[in-house]
C-alpha positions as CSV (number, residue, x, y, z in Angstrom):
1,M,113.8,28.9,218.7
2,K,114.2,31.9,221.0
3,K,113.9,29.6,224.0
4,A,116.2,26.8,222.5
5,L,119.0,29.6,221.9
6,L,118.5,30.7,225.4
7,L,118.7,27.7,227.2
8,V,122.1,26.7,225.2
9,I,123.5,30.0,226.0
10,L,122.7,29.5,229.6
11,M,123.8,25.9,229.2
12,V,127.3,27.4,228.1
13,S,127.5,30.1,230.6
14,A,126.9,27.8,233.5
15,Y,129.7,25.5,232.4
16,F,132.5,27.9,231.9
17,T,132.1,30.0,235.1
18,G,131.4,27.7,237.2
19,C,128.9,26.7,240.3
20,K,128.3,24.2,242.8
21,K,125.2,22.5,243.4
22,N,123.6,21.1,246.8
23,S,125.1,17.7,245.8
24,D,128.2,18.7,245.6
25,T,128.5,18.7,241.6
26,F,130.7,21.4,239.5
27,L,129.5,22.4,236.6
28,A,133.1,23.8,236.2
29,F,135.7,21.3,235.3
30,T,135.9,17.6,236.0
31,E,138.8,16.3,238.1
32,D,140.4,14.9,235.0
33,D,140.5,18.4,233.5
34,N,141.7,19.9,236.9
35,M,144.5,17.6,236.8
36,K,145.3,17.9,233.3
37,K,145.9,21.2,233.4
38,A,147.9,21.2,236.9
39,I,150.0,18.8,235.4
40,G,150.4,20.7,232.0
41,H,150.7,23.7,233.3
42,N,153.4,22.6,236.1
43,I,155.7,20.3,234.0
44,T,155.4,22.4,230.6
45,E,155.4,26.2,231.5
46,V,157.4,26.5,235.1
47,D,160.7,25.0,235.5
48,F,160.1,26.0,239.3
49,Y,157.2,23.6,239.8
50,A,158.7,20.3,238.3
51,K,161.9,20.3,241.0
52,D,159.9,22.4,243.6
53,I,156.7,20.8,244.3
54,V,154.8,17.3,244.2
55,V,152.6,16.8,240.9
56,V,150.0,14.1,242.3
57,T,149.5,11.6,239.6
58,Q,146.2,9.8,238.8
59,E,147.5,6.7,240.8
60,Q,148.6,8.5,243.4
61,N,144.8,10.4,243.8
62,S,143.2,7.3,244.1
63,G,143.3,7.2,248.4
64,N,140.0,4.8,249.8
65,D,141.0,4.8,253.3
66,S,137.4,4.8,255.2
67,N,139.0,6.8,258.2
68,L,139.2,9.8,255.9
69,D,135.8,10.6,254.0
70,A,135.9,14.2,253.7
71,G,135.3,15.5,250.1
72,A,139.1,16.1,249.8
73,V,142.1,14.8,251.5
74,L,146.2,15.5,250.5
75,L,149.0,14.7,252.8
76,V,152.5,16.1,250.7
77,D,155.9,16.0,252.3
78,I,157.4,18.7,251.1
79,S,161.0,17.7,252.3
80,D,161.0,14.9,250.3
81,N,158.7,16.1,247.3
82,E,156.5,13.1,247.6
83,T,152.7,12.3,248.3
84,I,151.9,10.2,251.0
85,Y,147.9,9.9,250.6
86,A,145.6,11.8,248.2
87,S,141.6,11.7,247.4
88,N,140.2,14.2,244.8
89,A,142.7,16.3,245.1
90,Y,141.5,18.0,242.1
91,K,138.2,18.1,242.7
92,S,136.6,21.6,242.4
93,M,135.4,22.6,246.3
94,Y,134.2,25.4,248.0
95,P,137.2,27.2,250.0
96,A,135.7,28.8,253.1
97,S,138.8,30.6,254.7
98,L,141.3,28.9,253.2
99,V,141.1,31.8,250.7
100,K,143.1,34.0,253.3
101,L,146.0,32.6,252.1
102,L,145.8,33.9,248.9
103,T,144.8,37.3,250.1
104,S,148.2,37.0,252.2
105,L,150.1,36.1,249.7
106,I,149.6,39.1,247.9
107,V,150.1,41.3,251.2
108,I,153.2,39.5,251.7
109,E,154.4,40.1,247.8
110,D,152.9,42.9,246.9
111,G,152.5,45.0,250.0
112,E,154.1,46.9,252.2
113,L,153.9,45.9,256.0
114,T,154.5,49.2,257.6
115,D,151.7,50.9,255.7
116,T,148.8,52.4,257.9
117,V,145.5,51.4,256.4
118,S,142.6,53.2,257.2
119,I,139.1,51.0,257.9
120,S,136.6,52.0,255.9
121,R,132.5,51.5,256.3
122,N,132.6,48.8,254.0
123,A,135.4,46.7,255.8
124,V,132.9,47.2,259.1
125,K,130.0,46.1,257.2
126,I,130.5,42.2,256.3
127,A,126.9,41.0,255.3
128,E,126.8,37.7,256.8
129,S,125.5,38.0,260.4
130,R,127.6,35.1,261.5
131,A,131.2,35.9,260.1
132,R,134.0,36.1,262.5
133,V,135.3,39.8,262.5
134,C,138.0,41.6,264.4
135,G,135.4,44.4,265.6
136,F,137.6,47.0,264.3
137,K,135.4,50.5,263.6
138,E,135.6,52.6,260.4
139,G,138.3,55.3,261.1
140,D,140.6,53.1,262.9
141,N,144.1,53.1,261.7
142,V,145.8,49.5,261.7
143,S,149.1,48.8,260.4
144,L,149.2,46.2,257.2
145,E,151.1,44.0,259.3
146,T,148.7,43.8,261.9
147,L,145.6,43.4,259.8
148,L,147.7,40.4,258.0
149,N,148.2,38.6,261.7
150,C,144.5,39.4,262.4
151,L,143.7,37.8,259.0
152,L,145.9,34.4,259.2
153,V,145.6,33.9,263.6
154,F,142.2,34.9,264.0
155,S,140.4,34.5,260.5
156,G,139.1,38.4,260.9
157,N,137.2,38.7,257.3
158,D,137.1,42.6,258.3
159,A,140.7,42.6,258.1
160,A,140.4,40.8,254.8
161,V,138.3,43.3,253.4
162,A,140.5,46.3,255.0
163,I,143.7,44.6,252.9
164,A,142.1,44.4,250.0
165,E,140.9,48.1,249.6
166,H,143.9,49.4,250.8
167,I,145.6,47.3,248.0
168,A,143.8,47.1,245.2
169,G,141.3,50.1,245.6
170,T,138.4,48.1,245.6
171,E,137.9,44.5,246.8
172,E,136.5,43.9,242.9
173,E,140.1,45.0,241.6
174,F,141.6,43.1,244.4
175,V,139.9,39.5,243.3
176,N,141.7,40.8,239.9
177,L,144.7,40.8,241.4
178,M,143.9,37.4,243.4
179,N,143.1,35.2,240.5
180,K,146.5,36.9,238.3
181,K,148.3,35.6,241.5
182,A,146.6,32.1,241.8
183,L,147.4,31.3,237.8
184,Q,151.0,32.8,238.4
185,T,151.4,30.3,241.6
186,G,150.5,27.4,239.4
187,A,146.6,27.2,240.7
188,T,145.3,27.0,237.2
189,A,142.0,25.2,238.2
190,S,140.6,27.6,241.3
191,R,138.2,30.7,240.9
192,F,138.2,33.6,243.3
193,A,135.6,35.8,243.9
194,N,136.3,37.6,247.5
195,P,138.9,37.7,249.7
196,H,137.6,36.5,253.0
197,G,136.2,33.0,251.7
198,L,132.7,34.0,252.8
199,H,130.2,32.0,250.5
200,D,130.0,32.4,246.6
201,D,129.1,30.2,244.3
202,M,131.6,31.2,241.9
203,Q,134.8,30.5,243.8
204,Y,136.2,27.1,244.5
205,I,139.6,25.8,244.6
206,T,141.1,22.4,244.5
207,A,143.3,20.6,247.3
208,Y,146.2,20.7,244.8
209,D,146.0,24.3,244.5
210,I,145.5,25.8,248.0
211,Y,148.4,23.4,248.5
212,L,150.5,25.3,245.7
213,I,149.6,28.7,247.4
214,F,150.6,27.2,251.1
215,N,154.0,25.9,249.6
216,K,154.7,28.8,248.2
217,L,153.5,31.1,250.9
218,L,156.1,28.6,253.2
219,K,159.1,30.3,251.4
220,Y,158.5,33.6,253.5
221,D,159.8,33.8,257.1
222,T,156.8,36.1,258.0
223,F,154.4,34.0,257.1
224,R,156.0,31.0,259.0
225,S,155.9,33.3,262.0
226,I,152.8,34.4,261.9
227,I,150.5,31.0,261.3
228,N,152.6,29.8,264.6
229,K,150.9,31.8,266.8
230,A,148.3,30.8,269.4
231,E,147.6,34.5,269.9
232,Y,147.8,37.6,268.7
233,E,147.7,41.1,270.5
234,A,147.0,43.8,267.8
235,E,147.8,47.3,268.9
236,Y,146.3,50.2,266.5
237,L,144.6,53.8,266.7
238,D,140.9,54.2,266.4
239,S,139.5,57.6,264.4
240,S,140.6,60.0,267.6
241,G,144.1,58.8,268.0
242,N,143.6,56.6,271.3
243,I,145.6,53.9,271.4
244,K,143.9,50.3,271.5
245,K,144.6,46.9,271.9
246,K,142.8,43.5,271.1
247,S,143.7,39.9,272.1
248,F,143.0,37.7,269.0
249,K,143.0,33.4,269.9
250,S,144.5,31.5,266.9
251,T,141.3,29.3,265.1
252,N,143.9,26.2,265.4
253,R,143.0,23.9,268.0
254,Y,146.0,22.1,267.8
255,L,148.1,25.3,268.5
256,T,145.9,26.4,271.7
257,G,146.1,23.0,273.0
258,E,142.5,22.0,273.0
259,I,143.1,19.2,270.6
260,E,146.0,16.7,271.1
261,L,148.5,15.7,268.6
262,P,149.8,12.3,267.3
263,D,152.8,11.5,268.9
264,G,155.9,12.3,266.9
265,I,154.2,15.6,265.4
266,E,154.5,19.1,265.8
267,V,152.0,21.3,264.0
268,I,153.9,24.7,263.3
269,G,150.5,26.4,261.9
270,G,148.1,26.7,259.4
271,I,144.7,28.0,258.9
272,S,140.7,26.4,258.7
273,G,137.3,27.6,258.1
274,T,133.7,26.5,257.7
275,T,130.7,27.3,255.9
276,K,127.1,25.5,255.4
277,K,128.6,25.1,251.7
278,S,131.9,24.2,252.1
279,G,132.0,22.2,254.9
280,S,135.1,22.2,257.7
281,C,138.1,22.5,255.9
282,M,141.7,22.9,257.3
283,I,145.4,23.0,255.9
284,L,148.1,22.5,258.1
285,L,152.4,22.5,258.2
286,C,153.8,20.5,260.5
287,R,157.0,18.6,261.3
288,D,158.1,15.2,262.6
289,D,160.3,13.8,265.0
290,K,163.4,13.7,262.4
291,G,162.3,17.3,261.2
292,S,160.6,16.5,257.9
293,E,157.9,18.9,257.1
294,Y,154.8,18.0,255.6
295,I,151.6,20.0,254.3
296,A,148.1,18.0,255.1
297,I,144.5,19.4,253.5
298,I,141.4,18.4,254.4
299,L,138.5,19.9,252.4
300,D,134.2,19.7,253.0
301,A,134.6,17.5,256.5
302,R,131.2,17.2,257.8
303,D,131.9,19.5,260.8
304,I,134.5,20.8,262.9
305,N,135.1,17.9,265.2
306,T,134.9,15.4,262.0
307,L,137.8,17.6,260.7
308,Y,139.7,17.5,263.8
309,T,139.3,13.5,264.1
310,Q,140.1,13.0,260.9
311,M,143.5,15.3,260.5
312,S,144.7,13.7,263.3
313,Y,144.6,10.3,261.8
314,L,145.9,11.7,258.8
315,L,148.8,13.4,260.5
316,T,149.9,9.7,261.7
317,L,150.2,8.8,258.2
318,T,153.5,10.4,258.3
319,T,154.9,8.4,261.0
320,T,154.0,5.0,259.8
321,R,155.2,4.7,256.5
């Protein structure tokens, strides 16, 4: 009897906390559940969303283009507020570095970019050996604005930890802020567990939720300016007060010119990320030659080359309607 009760408790706990098995099946909420939560929240609770964002319907979410076989795909015209293509837009997925968008939103809305941040020992000791880091040292003094640039241009995970500790005191408290901010933004089907996106079984997003967060960030000129940079030069002080400079190249291969864009499309910026369990992910803001703007999202592509191949194809859909 006790064993049976324990099994029931574990099953219920797994359902509500959410996790992802190797089969890519979440025990959190189904895509249909996530869609109902998103639509219900956006239409009935926040007037802003009903007029300023796209709600992807079940019919629109049925994209089956064989050239777009990533885990989730979403392309939205944000000038005319319409869905161009959607597949699994409400499916729970691992986010990789797209988590940094929510971290950035908190910085821009709740932080002071002129603040000086002292880099802690915790921030320079990212546990994952292959994690991308800026290489700050304990005791370095870096402005919050510099850390935000390093976060978005270079995807520095140490920058994310330093930001979290400065704003909330600890990573754990910052995560609480993240989940509150996500709900305020309408991202009701996602759960956040760290400020950078390195893998955590308890951290997941939907393409639709990350669209909502990105769409809100686009209201801020600071954000638009940063994500448009192909390179960023950081200047800061080390623990002895000496001036240090480092250049960081964007992870966006469209901006750096490594990947050719489809005709008639300009990429303004975005971020990407890859972990073993998330696959390769990307979100972009782009513009066509008529001035219309689009948000393009791909989650869980097989690898980085596939990610760019499919993203380039997805962007062509903006010009072939």
